[in-house]
TIVO-2410 file (N, C-alpha, C; in nm, 3 decimals):
# residues 188
REC num residu      c1      c2      c3 atome chaine
REC   1      X   0.203   8.216   7.983     N      A
REC   1      X   0.225   8.101   8.068    CA      A
REC   1      X   0.205   8.136   8.216     C      A
REC   2      X   0.262   8.249   8.257     N      A
REC   2      X   0.249   8.289   8.396    CA      A
REC   2      X   0.103   8.311   8.433     C      A
REC   3      X   0.026   8.368   8.342     N      A
REC   3      X  -0.116   8.391   8.368    CA      A
REC   3      X  -0.190   8.259   8.390     C      A
REC   4      X  -0.161   8.158   8.308     N      A
REC   4      X  -0.228   8.029   8.326    CA      A
REC   4      X  -0.185   7.963   8.457     C      A
REC   5      X  -0.059   7.983   8.496     N      A
REC   5      X  -0.013   7.930   8.623    CA      A
REC   5      X  -0.089   7.995   8.739     C      A
REC   6      X  -0.110   8.125   8.731     N      A
REC   6      X  -0.185   8.195   8.835    CA      A
REC   6      X  -0.328   8.144   8.844     C      A
REC   7      X  -0.391   8.121   8.729     N      A
REC   7      X  -0.528   8.071   8.730    CA      A
REC   7      X  -0.536   7.932   8.791     C      A
REC   8      X  -0.437   7.849   8.765     N      A
REC   8      X  -0.434   7.715   8.824    CA      A
REC   8      X  -0.406   7.720   8.973     C      A
REC   9      X  -0.331   7.818   9.015     N      A
REC   9      X  -0.289   7.830   9.153    CA      A
REC   9      X  -0.406   7.860   9.246     C      A
REC  10      X  -0.503   7.937   9.201     N      A
REC  10      X  -0.614   7.978   9.288    CA      A
REC  10      X  -0.692   7.861   9.347     C      A
REC  11      X  -0.734   7.762   9.269     N      A
REC  11      X  -0.805   7.649   9.331    CA      A
REC  11      X  -0.720   7.575   9.434     C      A
REC  12      X  -0.589   7.565   9.408     N      A
REC  12      X  -0.503   7.498   9.505    CA      A
REC  12      X  -0.494   7.576   9.634     C      A
REC  13      X  -0.492   7.708   9.624     N      A
REC  13      X  -0.490   7.791   9.745    CA      A
REC  13      X  -0.618   7.770   9.825     C      A
REC  14      X  -0.729   7.762   9.755     N      A
REC  14      X  -0.857   7.744   9.823    CA      A
REC  14      X  -0.863   7.609   9.894     C      A
REC  15      X  -0.811   7.506   9.830     N      A
REC  15      X  -0.809   7.374   9.892    CA      A
REC  15      X  -0.711   7.370  10.009     C      A
REC  16      X  -0.595   7.432   9.993     N      A
REC  16      X  -0.497   7.437  10.102    CA      A
REC  16      X  -0.556   7.506  10.224     C      A
REC  17      X  -0.639   7.606  10.201     N      A
REC  17      X  -0.701   7.678  10.312    CA      A
REC  17      X  -0.801   7.591  10.388     C      A
REC  18      X  -0.855   7.488  10.324     N      A
REC  18      X  -0.943   7.395  10.394    CA      A
REC  18      X  -0.872   7.327  10.510     C      A
REC  19      X  -0.741   7.309  10.497     N      A
REC  19      X  -0.660   7.248  10.602    CA      A
REC  19      X  -0.601   7.356  10.692     C      A
REC  20      X  -0.553   7.462  10.631     N      A
REC  20      X  -0.483   7.567  10.705    CA      A
REC  20      X  -0.573   7.642  10.802     C      A
REC  21      X  -0.696   7.672  10.762     N      A
REC  21      X  -0.782   7.758  10.844    CA      A
REC  21      X  -0.816   7.696  10.980     C      A
REC  22      X  -0.863   7.571  10.987     N      A
REC  22      X  -0.892   7.517  11.120    CA      A
REC  22      X  -0.769   7.516  11.212     C      A
REC  23      X  -0.654   7.481  11.158     N      A
REC  23      X  -0.534   7.480  11.242    CA      A
REC  23      X  -0.497   7.622  11.284     C      A
REC  24      X  -0.519   7.719  11.198     N      A
REC  24      X  -0.491   7.858  11.231    CA      A
REC  24      X  -0.587   7.910  11.338     C      A
REC  25      X  -0.714   7.875  11.327     N      A
REC  25      X  -0.812   7.917  11.427    CA      A
REC  25      X  -0.774   7.862  11.564     C      A
REC  26      X  -0.742   7.734  11.571     N      A
REC  26      X  -0.704   7.672  11.698    CA      A
REC  26      X  -0.575   7.735  11.751     C      A
REC  27      X  -0.476   7.754  11.665     N      A
REC  27      X  -0.348   7.813  11.706    CA      A
REC  27      X  -0.368   7.954  11.762     C      A
REC  28      X  -0.443   8.036  11.690     N      A
REC  28      X  -0.463   8.174  11.736    CA      A
REC  28      X  -0.539   8.180  11.867     C      A
REC  29      X  -0.637   8.095  11.881     N      A
REC  29      X  -0.712   8.094  12.007    CA      A
REC  29      X  -0.626   8.043  12.122     C      A
REC  30      X  -0.537   7.950  12.093     N      A
REC  30      X  -0.444   7.902  12.196    CA      A
REC  30      X  -0.349   8.015  12.238     C      A
REC  31      X  -0.312   8.099  12.143     N      A
REC  31      X  -0.219   8.207  12.173    CA      A
REC  31      X  -0.280   8.314  12.265     C      A
REC  32      X  -0.411   8.331  12.258     N      A
REC  32      X  -0.475   8.435  12.341    CA      A
REC  32      X  -0.554   8.376  12.457     C      A
REC  33      X  -0.550   8.245  12.473     N      A
REC  33      X  -0.628   8.176  12.576    CA      A
REC  33      X  -0.544   8.154  12.702     C      A
REC  34      X  -0.615   8.147  12.815     N      A
REC  34      X  -0.548   8.111  12.940    CA      A
REC  34      X  -0.503   7.965  12.935     C      A
REC  35      X  -0.576   7.884  12.860     N      A
REC  35      X  -0.541   7.743  12.844    CA      A
REC  35      X  -0.471   7.724  12.710     C      A
REC  36      X  -0.362   7.655  12.712     N      A
REC  36      X  -0.292   7.629  12.586    CA      A
REC  36      X  -0.312   7.484  12.542     C      A
REC  37      X  -0.408   7.418  12.600     N      A
REC  37      X  -0.437   7.279  12.563    CA      A
REC  37      X  -0.511   7.277  12.430     C      A
REC  38      X  -0.441   7.234  12.329     N      A
REC  38      X  -0.493   7.238  12.193    CA      A
REC  38      X  -0.622   7.160  12.178     C      A
REC  39      X  -0.626   7.039  12.230     N      A
REC  39      X  -0.747   6.956  12.215    CA      A
REC  39      X  -0.865   7.020  12.286     C      A
REC  40      X  -0.842   7.079  12.401     N      A
REC  40      X  -0.951   7.147  12.474    CA      A
REC  40      X  -1.004   7.265  12.394     C      A
REC  41      X  -0.917   7.342  12.335     N      A
REC  41      X  -0.958   7.457  12.253    CA      A
REC  41      X  -1.036   7.408  12.131     C      A
REC  42      X  -0.984   7.304  12.067     N      A
REC  42      X  -1.051   7.244  11.951    CA      A
REC  42      X  -1.192   7.197  11.989     C      A
REC  43      X  -1.201   7.127  12.100     N      A
REC  43      X  -1.331   7.075  12.146    CA      A
REC  43      X  -1.428   7.187  12.179     C      A
REC  44      X  -1.380   7.290  12.244     N      A
REC  44      X  -1.463   7.405  12.280    CA      A
REC  44      X  -1.520   7.472  12.156     C      A
REC  45      X  -1.435   7.489  12.055     N      A
REC  45      X  -1.481   7.550  11.929    CA      A
REC  45      X  -1.591   7.465  11.868     C      A
REC  46      X  -1.570   7.333  11.861     N      A
REC  46      X  -1.671   7.244  11.802    CA      A
REC  46      X  -1.801   7.246  11.882     C      A
REC  47      X  -1.793   7.243  12.015     N      A
REC  47      X  -1.913   7.242  12.099    CA      A
REC  47      X  -1.990   7.373  12.091     C      A
REC  48      X  -1.918   7.485  12.094     N      A
REC  48      X  -1.985   7.615  12.099    CA      A
REC  48      X  -2.024   7.671  11.963     C      A
REC  49      X  -1.944   7.640  11.860     N      A
REC  49      X  -1.967   7.702  11.729    CA      A
REC  49      X  -1.989   7.602  11.616     C      A
REC  50      X  -1.963   7.476  11.644     N      A
REC  50      X  -1.976   7.376  11.538    CA      A
REC  50      X  -1.860   7.384  11.441     C      A
REC  51      X  -1.874   7.311  11.333     N      A
REC  51      X  -1.768   7.306  11.231    CA      A
REC  51      X  -1.744   7.445  11.171     C      A
REC  52      X  -1.849   7.530  11.169     N      A
REC  52      X  -1.834   7.665  11.115    CA      A
REC  52      X  -1.730   7.744  11.196     C      A
REC  53      X  -1.721   7.716  11.325     N      A
REC  53      X  -1.623   7.785  11.408    CA      A
REC  53      X  -1.480   7.754  11.367     C      A
REC  54      X  -1.457   7.630  11.324     N      A
REC  54      X  -1.323   7.594  11.278    CA      A
REC  54      X  -1.289   7.660  11.144     C      A
REC  55      X  -1.393   7.692  11.069     N      A
REC  55      X  -1.371   7.753  10.938    CA      A
REC  55      X  -1.400   7.903  10.937     C      A
REC  56      X  -1.413   7.961  11.056     N      A
REC  56      X  -1.432   8.105  11.061    CA      A
REC  56      X  -1.304   8.170  11.011     C      A
REC  57      X  -1.316   8.255  10.917     N      A
REC  57      X  -1.200   8.318  10.858    CA      A
REC  57      X  -1.153   8.251  10.731     C      A
REC  58      X  -1.227   8.150  10.684     N      A
REC  58      X  -1.187   8.083  10.559    CA      A
REC  58      X  -1.186   8.183  10.443     C      A
REC  59      X  -1.295   8.256  10.428     N      A
REC  59      X  -1.305   8.352  10.318    CA      A
REC  59      X  -1.196   8.459  10.329     C      A
REC  60      X  -1.174   8.509  10.450     N      A
REC  60      X  -1.072   8.613  10.467    CA      A
REC  60      X  -0.931   8.558  10.444     C      A
REC  61      X  -0.910   8.431  10.475     N      A
REC  61      X  -0.780   8.370  10.449    CA      A
REC  61      X  -0.756   8.358  10.300     C      A
REC  62      X  -0.857   8.311  10.227     N      A
REC  62      X  -0.844   8.301  10.081    CA      A
REC  62      X  -0.824   8.440  10.020     C      A
REC  63      X  -0.899   8.539  10.072     N      A
REC  63      X  -0.886   8.675  10.021    CA      A
REC  63      X  -0.751   8.737  10.055     C      A
REC  64      X  -0.680   8.680  10.149     N      A
REC  64      X  -0.543   8.723  10.179    CA      A
REC  64      X  -0.444   8.647  10.092     C      A
REC  65      X  -0.464   8.517  10.078     N      A
REC  65      X  -0.369   8.431  10.007    CA      A
REC  65      X  -0.359   8.461   9.858     C      A
REC  66      X  -0.471   8.488   9.795     N      A
REC  66      X  -0.468   8.511   9.650    CA      A
REC  66      X  -0.390   8.638   9.615     C      A
REC  67      X  -0.419   8.754   9.677     N      A
REC  67      X  -0.337   8.871   9.644    CA      A
REC  67      X  -0.190   8.852   9.684     C      A
REC  68      X  -0.167   8.783   9.795     N      A
REC  68      X  -0.030   8.757   9.836    CA      A
REC  68      X   0.045   8.683   9.725     C      A
REC  69      X  -0.015   8.577   9.674     N      A
REC  69      X   0.049   8.498   9.568    CA      A
REC  69      X   0.063   8.577   9.439     C      A
REC  70      X  -0.037   8.659   9.409     N      A
REC  70      X  -0.032   8.739   9.287    CA      A
REC  70      X   0.073   8.849   9.295     C      A
REC  71      X   0.117   8.884   9.414     N      A
REC  71      X   0.227   8.979   9.431    CA      A
REC  71      X   0.359   8.904   9.438     C      A
REC  72      X   0.366   8.801   9.523     N      A
REC  72      X   0.492   8.732   9.549    CA      A
REC  72      X   0.552   8.666   9.425     C      A
REC  73      X   0.476   8.583   9.356     N      A
REC  73      X   0.535   8.504   9.248    CA      A
REC  73      X   0.578   8.587   9.127     C      A
REC  74      X   0.495   8.679   9.077     N      A
REC  74      X   0.544   8.762   8.966    CA      A
REC  74      X   0.663   8.850   9.007     C      A
REC  75      X   0.662   8.900   9.131     N      A
REC  75      X   0.774   8.982   9.176    CA      A
REC  75      X   0.901   8.897   9.185     C      A
REC  76      X   0.889   8.776   9.236     N      A
REC  76      X   1.003   8.684   9.242    CA      A
REC  76      X   1.060   8.661   9.103     C      A
REC  77      X   0.972   8.632   9.007     N      A
REC  77      X   1.018   8.610   8.869    CA      A
REC  77      X   1.082   8.736   8.811     C      A
REC  78      X   1.022   8.852   8.838     N      A
REC  78      X   1.077   8.978   8.788    CA      A
REC  78      X   1.216   9.004   8.847     C      A
REC  79      X   1.232   8.983   8.977     N      A
REC  79      X   1.361   9.007   9.042    CA      A
REC  79      X   1.468   8.912   8.989     C      A
REC  80      X   1.431   8.786   8.966     N      A
REC  80      X   1.527   8.691   8.909    CA      A
REC  80      X   1.567   8.734   8.768     C      A
REC  81      X   1.470   8.777   8.688     N      A
REC  81      X   1.501   8.822   8.551    CA      A
REC  81      X   1.589   8.947   8.553     C      A
REC  82      X   1.559   9.039   8.642     N      A
REC  82      X   1.639   9.161   8.654    CA      A
REC  82      X   1.781   9.128   8.695     C      A
REC  83      X   1.796   9.042   8.796     N      A
REC  83      X   1.929   9.002   8.842    CA      A
REC  83      X   2.004   8.932   8.729     C      A
REC  84      X   1.937   8.843   8.657     N      A
REC  84      X   1.998   8.772   8.544    CA      A
REC  84      X   2.045   8.871   8.438     C      A
REC  85      X   1.961   8.965   8.406     N      A
REC  85      X   1.992   9.065   8.302    CA      A
REC  85      X   2.112   9.150   8.344     C      A
REC  86      X   2.114   9.192   8.472     N      A
REC  86      X   2.223   9.278   8.521    CA      A
REC  86      X   2.356   9.203   8.528     C      A
REC  87      X   2.351   9.074   8.559     N      A
REC  87      X   2.474   8.994   8.575    CA      A
REC  87      X   2.512   8.919   8.447     C      A
REC  88      X   2.419   8.910   8.354     N      A
REC  88      X   2.448   8.843   8.228    CA      A
REC  88      X   2.447   8.692   8.234     C      A
REC  89      X   2.383   8.636   8.337     N      A
REC  89      X   2.370   8.490   8.347    CA      A
REC  89      X   2.247   8.458   8.431     C      A
REC  90      X   2.200   8.334   8.414     N      A
REC  90      X   2.084   8.288   8.491    CA      A
REC  90      X   2.123   8.287   8.639     C      A
REC  91      X   2.030   8.327   8.724     N      A
REC  91      X   2.061   8.332   8.867    CA      A
REC  91      X   2.084   8.193   8.924     C      A
REC  92      X   2.172   8.187   9.023     N      A
REC  92      X   2.194   8.064   9.097    CA      A
REC  92      X   2.079   8.045   9.196     C      A
REC  93      X   2.072   7.928   9.256     N      A
REC  93      X   1.964   7.900   9.353    CA      A
REC  93      X   1.968   7.994   9.472     C      A
REC  94      X   2.087   8.029   9.521     N      A
REC  94      X   2.095   8.119   9.636    CA      A
REC  94      X   2.047   8.259   9.597     C      A
REC  95      X   2.073   8.299   9.472     N      A
REC  95      X   2.025   8.429   9.425    CA      A
REC  95      X   1.873   8.427   9.409     C      A
REC  96      X   1.822   8.316   9.362     N      A
REC  96      X   1.677   8.299   9.354    CA      A
REC  96      X   1.615   8.306   9.492     C      A
REC  97      X   1.684   8.247   9.590     N      A
REC  97      X   1.637   8.250   9.728    CA      A
REC  97      X   1.632   8.394   9.781     C      A
REC  98      X   1.733   8.473   9.750     N      A
REC  98      X   1.735   8.614   9.792    CA      A
REC  98      X   1.617   8.688   9.727     C      A
REC  99      X   1.594   8.663   9.599     N      A
REC  99      X   1.479   8.724   9.530    CA      A
REC  99      X   1.349   8.680   9.596     C      A
REC 100      X   1.340   8.553   9.635     N      A
REC 100      X   1.222   8.501   9.703    CA      A
REC 100      X   1.200   8.567   9.837     C      A
REC 101      X   1.309   8.596   9.908     N      A
REC 101      X   1.297   8.663  10.037    CA      A
REC 101      X   1.241   8.805  10.019     C      A
REC 102      X   1.295   8.878   9.922     N      A
REC 102      X   1.245   9.014   9.897    CA      A
REC 102      X   1.100   9.012   9.850     C      A
REC 103      X   1.068   8.921   9.759     N      A
REC 103      X   0.932   8.913   9.707    CA      A
REC 103      X   0.834   8.875   9.817     C      A
REC 104      X   0.870   8.779   9.900     N      A
REC 104      X   0.785   8.738  10.011    CA      A
REC 104      X   0.765   8.849  10.112     C      A
REC 105      X   0.873   8.919  10.145     N      A
REC 105      X   0.864   9.029  10.241    CA      A
REC 105      X   0.775   9.141  10.190     C      A
REC 106      X   0.789   9.175  10.063     N      A
REC 106      X   0.707   9.280  10.005    CA      A
REC 106      X   0.560   9.237  10.001     C      A
REC 107      X   0.535   9.115   9.955     N      A
REC 107      X   0.397   9.065   9.950    CA      A
REC 107      X   0.336   9.061  10.090     C      A
REC 108      X   0.416   9.023  10.189     N      A
REC 108      X   0.368   9.022  10.327    CA      A
REC 108      X   0.330   9.162  10.373     C      A
REC 109      X   0.413   9.259  10.340     N      A
REC 109      X   0.386   9.397  10.382    CA      A
REC 109      X   0.256   9.449  10.323     C      A
REC 110      X   0.238   9.431  10.193     N      A
REC 110      X   0.120   9.491  10.129    CA      A
REC 110      X  -0.009   9.417  10.162     C      A
REC 111      X   0.000   9.292  10.205     N      A
REC 111      X  -0.121   9.218  10.240    CA      A
REC 111      X  -0.145   9.210  10.390     C      A
REC 112      X  -0.065   9.280  10.468     N      A
REC 112      X  -0.082   9.278  10.613    CA      A
REC 112      X  -0.222   9.323  10.657     C      A
REC 113      X  -0.281   9.428  10.598     N      A
REC 113      X  -0.417   9.462  10.641    CA      A
REC 113      X  -0.515   9.346  10.625     C      A
REC 114      X  -0.501   9.268  10.519     N      A
REC 114      X  -0.588   9.152  10.500    CA      A
REC 114      X  -0.560   9.046  10.606     C      A
REC 115      X  -0.434   9.033  10.647     N      A
REC 115      X  -0.399   8.939  10.753    CA      A
REC 115      X  -0.456   8.985  10.887     C      A
REC 116      X  -0.452   9.115  10.912     N      A
REC 116      X  -0.511   9.171  11.034    CA      A
REC 116      X  -0.662   9.142  11.037     C      A
REC 117      X  -0.729   9.166  10.925     N      A
REC 117      X  -0.873   9.139  10.918    CA      A
REC 117      X  -0.902   8.991  10.943     C      A
REC 118      X  -0.823   8.903  10.882     N      A
REC 118      X  -0.840   8.758  10.901    CA      A
REC 118      X  -0.825   8.722  11.048     C      A
REC 119      X  -0.725   8.776  11.112     N      A
REC 119      X  -0.701   8.746  11.254    CA      A
REC 119      X  -0.815   8.796  11.340     C      A
REC 120      X  -0.861   8.917  11.314     N      A
REC 120      X  -0.974   8.973  11.391    CA      A
REC 120      X  -1.099   8.887  11.374     C      A
REC 121      X  -1.123   8.841  11.254     N      A
REC 121      X  -1.240   8.758  11.227    CA      A
REC 121      X  -1.228   8.625  11.301     C      A
REC 122      X  -1.111   8.564  11.297     N      A
REC 122      X  -1.091   8.434  11.362    CA      A
REC 122      X  -1.102   8.443  11.514     C      A
REC 123      X  -1.061   8.556  11.570     N      A
REC 123      X  -1.059   8.571  11.716    CA      A
REC 123      X  -1.182   8.641  11.772     C      A
REC 124      X  -1.270   8.688  11.686     N      A
REC 124      X  -1.388   8.762  11.734    CA      A
REC 124      X  -1.480   8.673  11.816     C      A
REC 125      X  -1.549   8.735  11.908     N      A
REC 125      X  -1.646   8.663  11.991    CA      A
REC 125      X  -1.757   8.607  11.901     C      A
REC 126      X  -1.789   8.480  11.921     N      A
REC 126      X  -1.893   8.416  11.841    CA      A
REC 126      X  -2.021   8.498  11.845     C      A
REC 127      X  -2.081   8.517  11.730     N      A
REC 127      X  -2.205   8.592  11.720    CA      A
REC 127      X  -2.186   8.741  11.699     C      A
REC 128      X  -2.063   8.791  11.713     N      A
REC 128      X  -2.038   8.934  11.692    CA      A
REC 128      X  -2.040   8.966  11.543     C      A
REC 129      X  -2.049   9.094  11.511     N      A
REC 129      X  -2.052   9.133  11.370    CA      A
REC 129      X  -1.919   9.100  11.303     C      A
REC 130      X  -1.808   9.110  11.375     N      A
REC 130      X  -1.678   9.077  11.317    CA      A
REC 130      X  -1.669   8.928  11.286     C      A
REC 131      X  -1.726   8.846  11.373     N      A
REC 131      X  -1.722   8.700  11.353    CA      A
REC 131      X  -1.798   8.657  11.229     C      A
REC 132      X  -1.884   8.743  11.177     N      A
REC 132      X  -1.959   8.707  11.057    CA      A
REC 132      X  -1.869   8.690  10.935     C      A
REC 133      X  -1.749   8.746  10.941     N      A
REC 133      X  -1.652   8.721  10.834    CA      A
REC 133      X  -1.645   8.827  10.726     C      A
REC 134      X  -1.709   8.940  10.744     N      A
REC 134      X  -1.704   9.046  10.644    CA      A
REC 134      X  -1.569   9.117  10.653     C      A
REC 135      X  -1.484   9.097  10.553     N      A
REC 135      X  -1.349   9.151  10.554    CA      A
REC 135      X  -1.350   9.303  10.551     C      A
REC 136      X  -1.432   9.361  10.466     N      A
REC 136      X  -1.437   9.508  10.458    CA      A
REC 136      X  -1.483   9.569  10.590     C      A
REC 137      X  -1.578   9.506  10.654     N      A
REC 137      X  -1.626   9.553  10.783    CA      A
REC 137      X  -1.517   9.543  10.889     C      A
REC 138      X  -1.443   9.433  10.887     N      A
REC 138      X  -1.332   9.416  10.983    CA      A
REC 138      X  -1.224   9.521  10.959     C      A
REC 139      X  -1.191   9.545  10.832     N      A
REC 139      X  -1.091   9.647  10.799    CA      A
REC 139      X  -1.139   9.785  10.843     C      A
REC 140      X  -1.265   9.814  10.819     N      A
REC 140      X  -1.322   9.944  10.858    CA      A
REC 140      X  -1.317   9.961  11.010     C      A
REC 141      X  -1.350   9.856  11.083     N      A
REC 141      X  -1.345   9.862  11.229    CA      A
REC 141      X  -1.205   9.890  11.281     C      A
REC 142      X  -1.106   9.824  11.222     N      A
REC 142      X  -0.967   9.848  11.263    CA      A
REC 142      X  -0.926   9.991  11.227     C      A
REC 143      X  -0.963  10.034  11.108     N      A
REC 143      X  -0.931  10.171  11.064    CA      A
REC 143      X  -0.990  10.275  11.159     C      A
REC 144      X  -1.116  10.254  11.197     N      A
REC 144      X  -1.181  10.350  11.286    CA      A
REC 144      X  -1.120  10.352  11.425     C      A
REC 145      X  -1.083  10.236  11.477     N      A
REC 145      X  -1.033  10.230  11.615    CA      A
REC 145      X  -0.882  10.255  11.626     C      A
REC 146      X  -0.806  10.216  11.524     N      A
REC 146      X  -0.660  10.224  11.535    CA      A
REC 146      X  -0.590  10.291  11.418     C      A
REC 147      X  -0.665  10.323  11.315     N      A
REC 147      X  -0.605  10.389  11.200    CA      A
REC 147      X  -0.509  10.300  11.123     C      A
REC 148      X  -0.419  10.366  11.051     N      A
REC 148      X  -0.323  10.296  10.966    CA      A
REC 148      X  -0.231  10.204  11.048     C      A
REC 149      X  -0.197  10.246  11.168     N      A
REC 149      X  -0.113  10.165  11.255    CA      A
REC 149      X  -0.178  10.030  11.284     C      A
REC 150      X  -0.307  10.031  11.309     N      A
REC 150      X  -0.379   9.907  11.335    CA      A
REC 150      X  -0.386   9.816  11.215     C      A
REC 151      X  -0.402   9.875  11.096     N      A
REC 151      X  -0.408   9.794  10.974    CA      A
REC 151      X  -0.276   9.725  10.944     C      A
REC 152      X  -0.167   9.784  10.992     N      A
REC 152      X  -0.035   9.725  10.967    CA      A
REC 152      X   0.028   9.668  11.094     C      A
REC 153      X  -0.055   9.634  11.191     N      A
REC 153      X  -0.006   9.573  11.315    CA      A
REC 153      X   0.066   9.442  11.283     C      A
REC 154      X   0.184   9.425  11.337     N      A
REC 154      X   0.260   9.302  11.316    CA      A
REC 154      X   0.330   9.292  11.183     C      A
REC 155      X   0.338   9.402  11.108     N      A
REC 155      X   0.394   9.397  10.974    CA      A
REC 155      X   0.540   9.350  10.974     C      A
REC 156      X   0.621   9.396  11.069     N      A
REC 156      X   0.763   9.358  11.065    CA      A
REC 156      X   0.788   9.213  11.101     C      A
REC 157      X   0.725   9.160  11.206     N      A
REC 157      X   0.744   9.015  11.230    CA      A
REC 157      X   0.691   8.930  11.114     C      A
REC 158      X   0.579   8.974  11.055     N      A
REC 158      X   0.522   8.900  10.941    CA      A
REC 158      X   0.618   8.904  10.822     C      A
REC 159      X   0.672   9.021  10.794     N      A
REC 159      X   0.767   9.033  10.683    CA      A
REC 159      X   0.890   8.946  10.707     C      A
REC 160      X   0.940   8.947  10.831     N      A
REC 160      X   1.060   8.868  10.862    CA      A
REC 160      X   1.033   8.719  10.844     C      A
REC 161      X   0.923   8.672  10.897     N      A
REC 161      X   0.891   8.529  10.887    CA      A
REC 161      X   0.870   8.487  10.742     C      A
REC 162      X   0.797   8.568  10.667     N      A
REC 162      X   0.767   8.530  10.529    CA      A
REC 162      X   0.888   8.549  10.440     C      A
REC 163      X   0.973   8.645  10.470     N      A
REC 163      X   1.099   8.659  10.395    CA      A
REC 163      X   1.186   8.536  10.414     C      A
REC 164      X   1.196   8.490  10.537     N      A
REC 164      X   1.273   8.369  10.565    CA      A
REC 164      X   1.213   8.250  10.490     C      A
REC 165      X   1.081   8.238  10.495     N      A
REC 165      X   1.014   8.130  10.422    CA      A
REC 165      X   1.036   8.141  10.273     C      A
REC 166      X   1.028   8.262  10.219     N      A
REC 166      X   1.053   8.283  10.075    CA      A
REC 166      X   1.194   8.244  10.037     C      A
REC 167      X   1.289   8.278  10.124     N      A
REC 167      X   1.429   8.242  10.099    CA      A
REC 167      X   1.445   8.091  10.094     C      A
REC 168      X   1.393   8.025  10.195     N      A
REC 168      X   1.410   7.879  10.205    CA      A
REC 168      X   1.331   7.806  10.096     C      A
REC 169      X   1.201   7.833  10.089     N      A
REC 169      X   1.115   7.754  10.000    CA      A
REC 169      X   1.135   7.786   9.853     C      A
REC 170      X   1.145   7.913   9.818     N      A
REC 170      X   1.163   7.945   9.677    CA      A
REC 170      X   1.305   7.913   9.631     C      A
REC 171      X   1.403   7.927   9.721     N      A
REC 171      X   1.539   7.883   9.687    CA      A
REC 171      X   1.546   7.733   9.668     C      A
REC 172      X   1.483   7.659   9.759     N      A
REC 172      X   1.480   7.512   9.747    CA      A
REC 172      X   1.404   7.469   9.623     C      A
REC 173      X   1.293   7.538   9.594     N      A
REC 173      X   1.216   7.508   9.474    CA      A
REC 173      X   1.304   7.526   9.350     C      A
REC 174      X   1.373   7.639   9.343     N      A
REC 174      X   1.456   7.668   9.227    CA      A
REC 174      X   1.571   7.566   9.214     C      A
REC 175      X   1.630   7.529   9.327     N      A
REC 175      X   1.737   7.429   9.326    CA      A
REC 175      X   1.684   7.295   9.276     C      A
REC 176      X   1.571   7.252   9.327     N      A
REC 176      X   1.511   7.125   9.287    CA      A
REC 176      X   1.472   7.127   9.140     C      A
REC 177      X   1.412   7.238   9.098     N      A
REC 177      X   1.373   7.254   8.957    CA      A
REC 177      X   1.495   7.241   8.866     C      A
REC 178      X   1.604   7.307   8.904     N      A
REC 178      X   1.728   7.300   8.826    CA      A
REC 178      X   1.783   7.159   8.818     C      A
REC 179      X   1.780   7.089   8.931     N      A
REC 179      X   1.829   6.950   8.933    CA      A
REC 179      X   1.743   6.860   8.845     C      A
REC 180      X   1.612   6.877   8.853     N      A
REC 180      X   1.522   6.795   8.770    CA      A
REC 180      X   1.539   6.825   8.621     C      A
REC 181      X   1.559   6.951   8.587     N      A
REC 181      X   1.583   6.985   8.447    CA      A
REC 181      X   1.713   6.924   8.397     C      A
REC 182      X   1.815   6.924   8.482     N      A
REC 182      X   1.943   6.863   8.445    CA      A
REC 182      X   1.930   6.712   8.426     C      A
REC 183      X   1.858   6.647   8.516     N      A
REC 183      X   1.834   6.503   8.504    CA      A
REC 183      X   1.755   6.475   8.376     C      A
REC 184      X   1.658   6.558   8.346     N      A
REC 184      X   1.579   6.541   8.225    CA      A
REC 184      X   1.663   6.556   8.098     C      A
REC 185      X   1.759   6.646   8.101     N      A
REC 185      X   1.847   6.665   7.984    CA      A
REC 185      X   1.940   6.546   7.965     C      A
REC 186      X   1.978   6.481   8.074     N      A
REC 186      X   2.071   6.367   8.066    CA      A
REC 186      X   2.001   6.237   8.031     C      A
REC 187      X   1.868   6.234   8.046     N      A
REC 187      X   1.793   6.112   8.014    CA      A
REC 187      X   1.789   6.091   7.863     C      A
REC 188      X   1.792   5.964   7.822     N      A
REC 188      X   1.792   5.935   7.676    CA      A
REC 188      X   1.661   5.964   7.612     C      A
***
């Protein structure tokens, strides 16, 4: 069942990235720009690079999201099962949230190099070799210039943010799922 869920999840991740990537490109460029005017940055990208500029980093984002999900969700399920087994009862929603925080943080840590490559691709000067979107080339460039430290740049803030998100979203998901199952059992 989990395997079929993972296979279904991939197309949804790819579609979600159709929305996420342009907003991420604009956000990142606003963060490093002298101007923080979002519409101006958006317009500049469209004028100078076309629609491709808004989708620069799409492939690298998908290549980050899929391994992230393939680590986070099975680990979350494993941690919940382990906690249930050790305590002798199904985990509560808050316990599921704690498992989600750990799973999210771990997945964030191991996929940070892919996030670094995605960021470098999105922020690269138009027309540069990095802007072409080759993830392996971007990773190699970071490795050569900054080594392992560069590949894991920002790992702790990323882990913290995603752990918090895992706690909130996976805990809320588990709570909602439990409530819906209970309502379903009470229905005639």
